[in-house]
DSSP file (Angstrom, degrees, kcal/mol; ACC not computed):
  #  RESIDUE AA STRUCTURE BP1 BP2  ACC     N-H-->O    O-->H-N    N-H-->O    O-->H-N    TCO  KAPPA ALPHA  PHI   PSI    X-CA   Y-CA   Z-CA
    1    1 A X     >        0   0    0      0, 0.0     4,-2.8     0, 0.0     5,-0.3   0.000 360.0 360.0 360.0 -40.9  103.7  227.3   20.7
    2    2 A X  H  >  +     0   0    0      1,-0.2     4,-2.4     2,-0.2     5,-0.2   0.919 360.0  49.1 -62.5 -36.4  107.2  228.0   19.5
    3    3 A X  H  > S+     0   0    0      2,-0.2     4,-3.8     1,-0.2     5,-0.2   0.939 111.3  50.4 -65.7 -50.6  105.9  227.6   16.0
    4    4 A X  H  > S+     0   0    0      1,-0.2     4,-3.0     2,-0.2    -2,-0.2   0.921 112.8  45.7 -51.6 -51.6  103.0  229.9   16.8
    5    5 A X  H  X S+     0   0    0     -4,-2.8     4,-3.0     2,-0.2    -1,-0.2   0.906 113.6  47.7 -57.8 -47.5  105.3  232.6   18.2
    6    6 A X  H  X S+     0   0    0     -4,-2.4     4,-2.1    -5,-0.3    -2,-0.2   0.930 113.4  50.6 -66.2 -41.6  107.7  232.3   15.3
    7    7 A X  H  < S+     0   0    0     -4,-3.8     5,-0.5     1,-0.2    -2,-0.2   0.952 114.4  43.5 -59.1 -47.3  104.7  232.6   12.9
    8    8 A X  H  < S+     0   0    0     -4,-3.0    -2,-0.2     1,-0.2    -1,-0.2   0.917 117.3  44.7 -62.9 -47.1  103.4  235.6   14.7
    9    9 A X  H  < S+     0   0    0     -4,-3.0    -1,-0.2    -5,-0.2    -2,-0.2   0.746 102.3  77.1 -73.6 -22.7  106.7  237.4   15.0
   10   10 A X  S  < S-     0   0    0     -4,-2.1     2,-1.5    -5,-0.2    -4,-0.0  -0.395  89.4-111.6 -87.4 164.9  107.9  236.7   11.5
   11   11 A X        +     0   0    0     -2,-0.1     2,-0.4     0, 0.0    -3,-0.1  -0.571  56.5 158.8 -98.1  74.6  106.8  238.5    8.5
   12   12 A X        -     0   0    0     -2,-1.5     5,-0.1    -5,-0.5    -2,-0.0  -0.796  42.1-107.6-103.3 144.4  105.0  235.7    6.9
   13   13 A X     >  -     0   0    0     -2,-0.4     4,-1.7     1,-0.1    -1,-0.1  -0.025  26.4-113.9 -63.9 167.3  102.3  236.2    4.3
   14   14 A X  H  > S+     0   0    0      2,-0.2     4,-2.1     1,-0.2     5,-0.1   0.855 117.9  52.1 -69.9 -38.3   98.7  235.7    5.1
   15   15 A X  H  > S+     0   0    0      2,-0.2     4,-1.8     1,-0.2    -1,-0.2   0.859 108.9  52.9 -69.3 -36.4   98.4  232.7    2.7
   16   16 A X  H  > S+     0   0    0      2,-0.2     4,-2.7     1,-0.2    -1,-0.2   0.899 110.4  46.9 -65.2 -41.9  101.5  231.2    4.4
   17   17 A X  H  X S+     0   0    0     -4,-1.7     4,-2.6     1,-0.2     5,-0.2   0.897 109.7  53.2 -71.6 -35.3   99.8  231.6    7.8
   18   18 A X  H  X S+     0   0    0     -4,-2.1     4,-2.0     2,-0.2    -1,-0.2   0.868 110.7  47.6 -64.1 -33.2   96.6  230.0    6.4
   19   19 A X  H  X S+     0   0    0     -4,-1.8     4,-2.8     2,-0.2     5,-0.2   0.953 113.2  47.7 -73.2 -47.9   98.6  227.0    5.2
   20   20 A X  H  X S+     0   0    0     -4,-2.7     4,-1.8     1,-0.2    -2,-0.2   0.838 111.8  49.4 -65.6 -32.1  100.4  226.7    8.6
   21   21 A X  H  X S+     0   0    0     -4,-2.6     4,-3.1     2,-0.2    -1,-0.2   0.894 111.6  50.5 -68.7 -41.2   97.0  227.0   10.4
   22   22 A X  H  X S+     0   0    0     -4,-2.0     4,-3.1    -5,-0.2     5,-0.2   0.965 112.6  45.1 -57.0 -52.4   95.7  224.3    8.1
   23   23 A X  H  X S+     0   0    0     -4,-2.8     4,-2.6     2,-0.2    -1,-0.2   0.884 112.5  52.1 -58.7 -40.3   98.7  222.0    8.9
   24   24 A X  H  X S+     0   0    0     -4,-1.8     4,-2.4    -5,-0.2    -1,-0.2   0.936 112.6  46.2 -60.4 -48.9   98.2  222.9   12.7
   25   25 A X  H  X S+     0   0    0     -4,-3.1     4,-2.3     2,-0.2    -2,-0.2   0.898 112.0  50.5 -63.0 -43.5   94.6  221.8   12.4
   26   26 A X  H  X S+     0   0    0     -4,-3.1     4,-2.9     1,-0.2    -1,-0.2   0.918 111.7  47.1 -61.4 -46.1   95.4  218.7   10.5
   27   27 A X  H  X S+     0   0    0     -4,-2.6     4,-2.4    -5,-0.2    -2,-0.2   0.919 112.1  50.4 -61.2 -43.2   98.0  217.7   13.0
   28   28 A X  H  X S+     0   0    0     -4,-2.4     4,-2.7     2,-0.2    -2,-0.2   0.888 110.8  48.3 -63.1 -41.4   95.6  218.4   15.9
   29   29 A X  H  X S+     0   0    0     -4,-2.3     4,-3.0     2,-0.2    -2,-0.2   0.927 111.8  50.4 -66.5 -44.7   92.8  216.3   14.2
   30   30 A X  H  X S+     0   0    0     -4,-2.9     4,-2.2     2,-0.2    -2,-0.2   0.903 111.5  47.7 -56.1 -45.2   95.4  213.5   13.7
   31   31 A X  H  X S+     0   0    0     -4,-2.4     4,-2.7     2,-0.2    -2,-0.2   0.943 112.6  50.0 -59.9 -55.0   96.5  213.7   17.4
   32   32 A X  H  X S+     0   0    0     -4,-2.7     4,-2.8     1,-0.2     5,-0.2   0.889 111.4  49.1 -52.3 -49.6   92.7  213.6   18.5
   33   33 A X  H  X S+     0   0    0     -4,-3.0     4,-2.3     1,-0.2    -1,-0.2   0.886 110.4  50.2 -58.2 -41.7   92.1  210.6   16.3
   34   34 A X  H  X S+     0   0    0     -4,-2.2     4,-2.2     2,-0.2    -2,-0.2   0.889 110.1  49.8 -64.8 -42.5   95.1  208.8   17.6
   35   35 A X  H  X S+     0   0    0     -4,-2.7     4,-2.9     1,-0.2    -2,-0.2   0.937 111.2  49.1 -57.3 -46.5   93.9  209.5   21.2
   36   36 A X  H  X S+     0   0    0     -4,-2.8     4,-2.1     1,-0.2    -2,-0.2   0.886 111.8  48.9 -64.8 -37.3   90.5  208.2   20.5
   37   37 A X  H  X S+     0   0    0     -4,-2.3     4,-3.2    -5,-0.2    -1,-0.2   0.900 110.1  51.3 -63.0 -39.8   92.0  205.1   18.8
   38   38 A X  H  X S+     0   0    0     -4,-2.2     4,-2.8     2,-0.2     5,-0.2   0.941 111.4  48.8 -64.9 -46.1   94.3  204.5   21.9
   39   39 A X  H  X S+     0   0    0     -4,-2.9     4,-1.9     1,-0.2    -1,-0.2   0.909 113.3  45.9 -66.2 -33.3   91.1  204.8   24.1
   40   40 A X  H  X S+     0   0    0     -4,-2.1     4,-2.8     2,-0.2    -2,-0.2   0.953 114.9  47.1 -67.3 -45.1   89.2  202.3   22.0
   41   41 A X  H  X S+     0   0    0     -4,-3.2     4,-2.8     1,-0.2    -2,-0.2   0.828 110.7  51.9 -63.0 -34.1   92.2  200.0   21.9
   42   42 A X  H  X S+     0   0    0     -4,-2.8     4,-2.6     2,-0.2    -1,-0.2   0.897 110.8  48.9 -67.6 -41.3   92.6  200.3   25.7
   43   43 A X  H  X S+     0   0    0     -4,-1.9     4,-2.4    -5,-0.2     5,-0.2   0.977 111.8  48.4 -62.9 -53.7   88.7  199.4   26.1
   44   44 A X  H  X S+     0   0    0     -4,-2.8     4,-2.6     1,-0.2    -2,-0.2   0.926 111.2  51.2 -53.0 -48.0   89.1  196.4   23.8
   45   45 A X  H  X S+     0   0    0     -4,-2.8     4,-2.5     1,-0.2    -1,-0.2   0.923 109.1  50.3 -50.7 -50.7   92.2  195.3   25.8
   46   46 A X  H  X S+     0   0    0     -4,-2.6     4,-1.8     1,-0.2    -1,-0.2   0.883 112.1  47.4 -57.2 -42.3   90.3  195.6   29.1
   47   47 A X  H  X S+     0   0    0     -4,-2.4     4,-2.7     1,-0.2    -1,-0.2   0.869 111.7  50.2 -70.0 -37.6   87.5  193.5   27.6
   48   48 A X  H  X S+     0   0    0     -4,-2.6     4,-2.9    -5,-0.2    -1,-0.2   0.851 107.9  53.8 -62.4 -37.4   89.9  190.9   26.3
   49   49 A X  H  X S+     0   0    0     -4,-2.5     4,-2.2     2,-0.2    -2,-0.2   0.887 110.5  46.9 -62.1 -45.7   91.5  190.9   29.8
   50   50 A X  H  X S+     0   0    0     -4,-1.8     4,-2.4     2,-0.2    -2,-0.2   0.928 112.1  49.1 -68.5 -40.4   88.1  190.1   31.3
   51   51 A X  H  X S+     0   0    0     -4,-2.7     4,-2.6     1,-0.2    -2,-0.2   0.956 110.9  52.1 -61.1 -46.3   87.3  187.4   28.7
   52   52 A X  H  X S+     0   0    0     -4,-2.9     4,-2.6     1,-0.2    -1,-0.2   0.913 108.0  50.5 -55.7 -43.5   90.8  185.9   29.4
   53   53 A X  H  X S+     0   0    0     -4,-2.2     4,-2.4     1,-0.2    -1,-0.2   0.911 110.0  49.8 -65.3 -42.6   90.1  185.8   33.1
   54   54 A X  H  X S+     0   0    0     -4,-2.4     4,-2.1     2,-0.2    -1,-0.2   0.862 112.2  49.7 -60.3 -36.2   86.7  184.1   32.5
   55   55 A X  H  X S+     0   0    0     -4,-2.6     4,-2.4    -5,-0.2    -2,-0.2   0.884 108.5  51.5 -67.0 -40.3   88.6  181.6   30.3
   56   56 A X  H  X S+     0   0    0     -4,-2.6     4,-2.8     2,-0.2     5,-0.2   0.962 110.4  47.9 -59.3 -55.4   91.2  180.9   32.9
   57   57 A X  H  X S+     0   0    0     -4,-2.4     4,-2.7     1,-0.2    -2,-0.2   0.889 112.9  50.0 -61.7 -39.0   88.5  180.2   35.6
   58   58 A X  H  X S+     0   0    0     -4,-2.1     4,-1.7     2,-0.2    -1,-0.2   0.918 111.2  49.4 -64.6 -40.9   86.7  177.8   33.0
   59   59 A X  H  X S+     0   0    0     -4,-2.4     4,-2.6     2,-0.2    -2,-0.2   0.930 111.3  48.3 -59.2 -47.8   90.0  176.1   32.4
   60   60 A X  H  X S+     0   0    0     -4,-2.8     4,-1.9     1,-0.2    -2,-0.2   0.917 111.5  49.3 -54.1 -47.0   90.6  175.7   36.0
   61   61 A X  H  X S+     0   0    0     -4,-2.7     4,-1.7     1,-0.2    -1,-0.2   0.805 112.4  49.1 -66.1 -26.1   87.1  174.4   36.6
   62   62 A X  H  X S+     0   0    0     -4,-1.7     4,-2.9     2,-0.2    -1,-0.2   0.850 107.1  55.5 -76.6 -36.4   87.6  171.9   33.7
   63   63 A X  H  X S+     0   0    0     -4,-2.6     4,-2.0     2,-0.2    -2,-0.2   0.886 108.1  47.3 -70.0 -32.8   90.9  170.9   35.1
   64   64 A X  H  X S+     0   0    0     -4,-1.9     4,-2.7     2,-0.2    -1,-0.2   0.921 114.3  48.3 -63.9 -45.1   89.1  170.0   38.4
   65   65 A X  H  X S+     0   0    0     -4,-1.7     4,-2.5     2,-0.2     5,-0.2   0.891 109.8  50.9 -63.8 -43.2   86.4  168.1   36.5
   66   66 A X  H  X S+     0   0    0     -4,-2.9     4,-2.6     2,-0.2    -1,-0.2   0.921 111.3  48.5 -57.5 -49.4   89.0  166.3   34.5
   67   67 A X  H  X S+     0   0    0     -4,-2.0     4,-2.2     1,-0.2    -2,-0.2   0.923 111.8  49.4 -65.1 -43.8   90.8  165.3   37.8
   68   68 A X  H  X S+     0   0    0     -4,-2.7     4,-1.8     1,-0.2    -1,-0.2   0.888 112.6  47.8 -65.5 -36.4   87.5  164.1   39.3
   69   69 A X  H  X S+     0   0    0     -4,-2.5     4,-3.2     2,-0.2    -2,-0.2   0.855 110.9  52.3 -64.5 -40.9   86.7  162.0   36.1
   70   70 A X  H  X S+     0   0    0     -4,-2.6     4,-2.2    -5,-0.2    -2,-0.2   0.914 110.6  44.9 -67.5 -40.1   90.1  160.6   36.1
   71   71 A X  H  X S+     0   0    0     -4,-2.2     4,-2.0     2,-0.2    -2,-0.2   0.893 113.5  50.8 -70.6 -37.4   89.8  159.5   39.7
   72   72 A X  H  X S+     0   0    0     -4,-1.8     4,-2.8    -5,-0.2    -2,-0.2   0.935 111.2  50.2 -60.8 -49.6   86.3  158.1   39.0
   73   73 A X  H  X S+     0   0    0     -4,-3.2     4,-2.2     1,-0.2    -2,-0.2   0.885 109.6  50.5 -56.1 -39.5   87.7  156.2   35.9
   74   74 A X  H  X S+     0   0    0     -4,-2.2     4,-1.9     1,-0.2    -1,-0.2   0.884 110.6  49.1 -70.2 -36.9   90.5  154.8   38.1
   75   75 A X  H  X S+     0   0    0     -4,-2.0     4,-2.4     2,-0.2    -2,-0.2   0.941 111.2  49.2 -68.4 -44.6   88.0  153.6   40.7
   76   76 A X  H  X S+     0   0    0     -4,-2.8     4,-2.7     1,-0.2    -2,-0.2   0.895 109.9  52.1 -55.5 -41.2   85.8  152.0   38.0
   77   77 A X  H  X S+     0   0    0     -4,-2.2     4,-2.6     2,-0.2    -1,-0.2   0.886 108.0  51.1 -64.9 -36.4   88.8  150.2   36.5
   78   78 A X  H  X S+     0   0    0     -4,-1.9     4,-2.3     1,-0.2    -1,-0.2   0.938 113.1  45.6 -68.7 -44.5   89.7  148.8   39.9
   79   79 A X  H  X S+     0   0    0     -4,-2.4     4,-2.5     2,-0.2    -2,-0.2   0.880 110.8  51.8 -63.7 -35.9   86.2  147.5   40.4
   80   80 A X  H  X S+     0   0    0     -4,-2.7     4,-2.9     2,-0.2    -2,-0.2   0.912 111.5  48.7 -60.1 -46.1   86.1  146.1   36.9
   81   81 A X  H  X S+     0   0    0     -4,-2.6     4,-2.0     2,-0.2    -2,-0.2   0.886 112.5  47.6 -65.4 -39.7   89.5  144.4   37.8
   82   82 A X  H  X S+     0   0    0     -4,-2.3     4,-2.6     2,-0.2    -2,-0.2   0.942 113.3  48.7 -67.1 -48.2   88.0  143.0   41.1
   83   83 A X  H  X S+     0   0    0     -4,-2.5     4,-2.4     2,-0.2    -2,-0.2   0.895 109.9  51.2 -59.4 -46.3   84.9  141.8   39.3
   84   84 A X  H  X S+     0   0    0     -4,-2.9     4,-1.8     2,-0.2    -1,-0.2   0.889 110.5  50.0 -57.6 -43.4   87.0  140.1   36.6
   85   85 A X  H  X S+     0   0    0     -4,-2.0     4,-2.3     2,-0.2    -2,-0.2   0.906 111.4  46.7 -64.1 -46.4   88.9  138.3   39.2
   86   86 A X  H  X S+     0   0    0     -4,-2.6     4,-2.5     2,-0.2    -2,-0.2   0.887 112.1  51.5 -63.1 -36.9   85.8  137.1   41.1
   87   87 A X  H  X S+     0   0    0     -4,-2.4     4,-2.5     1,-0.2    -2,-0.2   0.885 109.9  49.3 -70.3 -36.4   84.3  136.0   37.8
   88   88 A X  H  X S+     0   0    0     -4,-1.8     4,-1.7     2,-0.2    -2,-0.2   0.911 111.5  49.7 -67.7 -43.5   87.5  134.1   37.0
   89   89 A X  H  X S+     0   0    0     -4,-2.3     4,-2.5     2,-0.2    -2,-0.2   0.884 112.0  47.8 -58.1 -41.9   87.3  132.5   40.5
   90   90 A X  H  X S+     0   0    0     -4,-2.5     4,-3.5     1,-0.2     5,-0.2   0.904 106.8  55.3 -67.6 -38.5   83.7  131.5   40.0
   91   91 A X  H  X S+     0   0    0     -4,-2.5     4,-1.4     2,-0.2    -1,-0.2   0.883 109.9  48.5 -63.2 -33.8   84.5  130.0   36.6
   92   92 A X  H  X S+     0   0    0     -4,-1.7     4,-2.0     2,-0.2     3,-0.3   0.957 113.9  46.8 -67.7 -51.9   87.2  127.8   38.4
   93   93 A X  H  X S+     0   0    0     -4,-2.5     4,-3.3     1,-0.2    -2,-0.2   0.886 108.6  54.3 -59.2 -43.4   84.6  126.8   41.1
   94   94 A X  H  X S+     0   0    0     -4,-3.5     4,-2.1     1,-0.2    -1,-0.2   0.824 108.8  49.1 -59.1 -34.7   82.0  126.1   38.4
   95   95 A X  H  X S+     0   0    0     -4,-1.4     4,-2.4    -3,-0.3    -2,-0.2   0.885 112.3  48.0 -69.1 -40.2   84.4  123.7   36.7
   96   96 A X  H  X S+     0   0    0     -4,-2.0     4,-2.8     2,-0.2    -2,-0.2   0.931 113.1  47.0 -60.2 -49.8   85.1  122.0   40.0
   97   97 A X  H  X S+     0   0    0     -4,-3.3     4,-2.6     2,-0.2    -2,-0.2   0.913 112.1  50.9 -62.7 -38.3   81.5  121.7   40.9
   98   98 A X  H  X S+     0   0    0     -4,-2.1     4,-3.1     1,-0.2     5,-0.2   0.940 109.9  50.7 -55.6 -50.6   80.7  120.4   37.4
   99   99 A X  H  X S+     0   0    0     -4,-2.4     4,-1.7     1,-0.2    -1,-0.2   0.883 111.0  46.6 -54.0 -46.0   83.3  117.9   37.7
  100  100 A X  H  X S+     0   0    0     -4,-2.8     4,-2.7     2,-0.2    -1,-0.2   0.857 111.9  51.0 -68.7 -35.5   82.1  116.7   41.1
  101  101 A X  H  X S+     0   0    0     -4,-2.6     4,-2.3     2,-0.2    -2,-0.2   0.926 110.3  49.7 -66.6 -41.6   78.5  116.5   39.9
  102  102 A X  H  X S+     0   0    0     -4,-3.1     4,-1.8     1,-0.2    -1,-0.2   0.887 112.2  47.8 -61.6 -36.9   79.6  114.5   36.9
  103  103 A X  H  X S+     0   0    0     -4,-1.7     4,-2.4    -5,-0.2    -2,-0.2   0.906 109.4  53.8 -73.5 -41.7   81.6  112.1   39.2
  104  104 A X  H  X S+     0   0    0     -4,-2.7     4,-1.9     1,-0.2    -2,-0.2   0.848 106.8  51.9 -69.9 -29.2   78.5  111.8   41.5
  105  105 A X  H  X S+     0   0    0     -4,-2.3     4,-2.7     2,-0.2    -1,-0.2   0.895 109.6  49.2 -58.0 -42.5   76.4  110.7   38.5
  106  106 A X  H  X S+     0   0    0     -4,-1.8     4,-2.5     2,-0.2    -2,-0.2   0.919 111.9  49.2 -58.0 -45.8   78.9  108.1   37.7
  107  107 A X  H  X S+     0   0    0     -4,-2.4     4,-3.1     2,-0.2     5,-0.2   0.889 109.0  50.5 -60.0 -45.3   78.8  107.0   41.3
  108  108 A X  H  X S+     0   0    0     -4,-1.9     4,-2.4     2,-0.2     5,-0.2   0.932 112.9  48.9 -69.9 -41.5   75.0  106.8   41.4
  109  109 A X  H  X S+     0   0    0     -4,-2.7     4,-2.1     1,-0.2    -2,-0.2   0.901 112.7  46.9 -54.3 -42.1   75.2  104.7   38.1
  110  110 A X  H  X S+     0   0    0     -4,-2.5     4,-3.1     2,-0.2    -2,-0.2   0.902 112.1  49.1 -69.5 -42.6   77.8  102.5   39.6
  111  111 A X  H  X S+     0   0    0     -4,-3.1     4,-2.4     2,-0.2    -2,-0.2   0.856 111.9  50.6 -67.8 -33.3   75.7  102.1   43.0
  112  112 A X  H  X S+     0   0    0     -4,-2.4     4,-2.0    -5,-0.2    -1,-0.2   0.917 111.0  47.0 -70.0 -40.9   72.6  101.3   40.9
  113  113 A X  H  X S+     0   0    0     -4,-2.1     4,-2.7    -5,-0.2    -2,-0.2   0.952 113.9  49.3 -67.0 -44.5   74.5   98.6   38.9
  114  114 A X  H  X S+     0   0    0     -4,-3.1     4,-2.6     1,-0.2    -2,-0.2   0.936 110.6  50.1 -61.1 -43.6   76.0   97.2   42.3
  115  115 A X  H  X S+     0   0    0     -4,-2.4     4,-2.4     2,-0.2    -1,-0.2   0.902 110.2  49.5 -59.3 -42.8   72.5   97.1   43.8
  116  116 A X  H  X S+     0   0    0     -4,-2.0     4,-2.1     2,-0.2    -1,-0.2   0.891 113.8  46.7 -63.1 -44.4   71.2   95.3   40.8
  117  117 A X  H  X S+     0   0    0     -4,-2.7     4,-2.2     2,-0.2    -2,-0.2   0.812 109.6  53.0 -69.3 -30.0   74.1   92.8   41.0
  118  118 A X  H  X S+     0   0    0     -4,-2.6     4,-2.3    -5,-0.2    -2,-0.2   0.904 110.1  49.3 -75.7 -37.0   73.6   92.3   44.7
  119  119 A X  H  X S+     0   0    0     -4,-2.4     4,-1.4     2,-0.2    -2,-0.2   0.825 109.9  50.2 -67.6 -29.3   69.9   91.5   44.0
  120  120 A X  H  X S+     0   0    0     -4,-2.1     4,-2.6     2,-0.2    -1,-0.2   0.938 111.1  49.4 -67.7 -44.5   70.8   89.1   41.4
  121  121 A X  H  X S+     0   0    0     -4,-2.2     4,-2.5     1,-0.2    -2,-0.2   0.890 108.7  52.8 -57.8 -41.5   73.2   87.4   43.8
  122  122 A X  H  X S+     0   0    0     -4,-2.3     4,-2.4     2,-0.2    -1,-0.2   0.832 109.7  48.5 -63.5 -32.1   70.6   87.3   46.5
  123  123 A X  H  X S+     0   0    0     -4,-1.4     4,-3.0     2,-0.2    -2,-0.2   0.901 111.3  50.4 -74.3 -40.5   68.2   85.6   44.1
  124  124 A X  H  X S+     0   0    0     -4,-2.6     4,-2.8     1,-0.2    -2,-0.2   0.937 112.4  47.6 -60.6 -40.9   71.0   83.1   43.1
  125  125 A X  H  X S+     0   0    0     -4,-2.5     4,-3.3     2,-0.2    -2,-0.2   0.912 110.8  49.0 -70.8 -38.8   71.6   82.4   46.7
  126  126 A X  H  X S+     0   0    0     -4,-2.4     4,-3.5     2,-0.2     5,-0.3   0.923 111.4  51.9 -61.2 -43.0   68.0   81.9   47.5
  127  127 A X  H  X S+     0   0    0     -4,-3.0     4,-2.3     2,-0.2    -1,-0.2   0.940 112.8  45.3 -58.9 -44.9   67.7   79.6   44.6
  128  128 A X  H  X S+     0   0    0     -4,-2.8     4,-2.7     1,-0.2    -2,-0.2   0.928 113.3  50.2 -62.3 -46.0   70.7   77.7   46.0
  129  129 A X  H  X S+     0   0    0     -4,-3.3     4,-2.2     1,-0.2    -2,-0.2   0.931 110.2  47.3 -51.8 -49.5   69.3   77.7   49.4
  130  130 A X  H  X S+     0   0    0     -4,-3.5     4,-1.7     1,-0.2    -1,-0.2   0.873 111.7  52.4 -72.8 -31.3   66.0   76.4   48.4
  131  131 A X  H  < S+     0   0    0     -4,-2.3    -1,-0.2    -5,-0.3    -2,-0.2   0.932 112.1  46.7 -64.4 -37.9   67.8   73.6   46.2
  132  132 A X  H  < S+     0   0    0     -4,-2.7    -2,-0.2     1,-0.2    -1,-0.2   0.835 108.6  55.0 -74.3 -28.4   69.8   72.6   49.2
  133  133 A X  H  <        0   0    0     -4,-2.2    -1,-0.2     1,-0.3    -2,-0.2   0.838 360.0 360.0 -66.3 -33.8   66.8   72.6   51.4
  134  134 A X     <        0   0    0     -4,-1.7    -1,-0.3    -5,-0.1    -2,-0.2   0.500 360.0 360.0 -73.4 360.0   65.1   70.3   49.1
């Protein structure tokens, strides 16, 4: 405004006024372009803020999921540990049972041999008894 008042009040030539008006128009156009660019950047910023908010929510949801999966993994690991311990105990029991079975087979064999020996001895005794009786 001061510039316009100065231009109007001064004894400036018509060509100088036209040049000043052109400068004024160029500055006004540049200002309008900057305002439009600012509005556009503001809209982009708002959109980025919305996207950021969505990403933060997704990250929070994933954090909860990771926590749940971590707890589930820990539970599965505890179960695996318990099953491994049970398997080891069963392996020890199997070794003991196998040993007892093998010992029982040996005893069955020994009992069979002893019965056979008893039968032989009874035959010998019967033979001796019959010889004595004669």
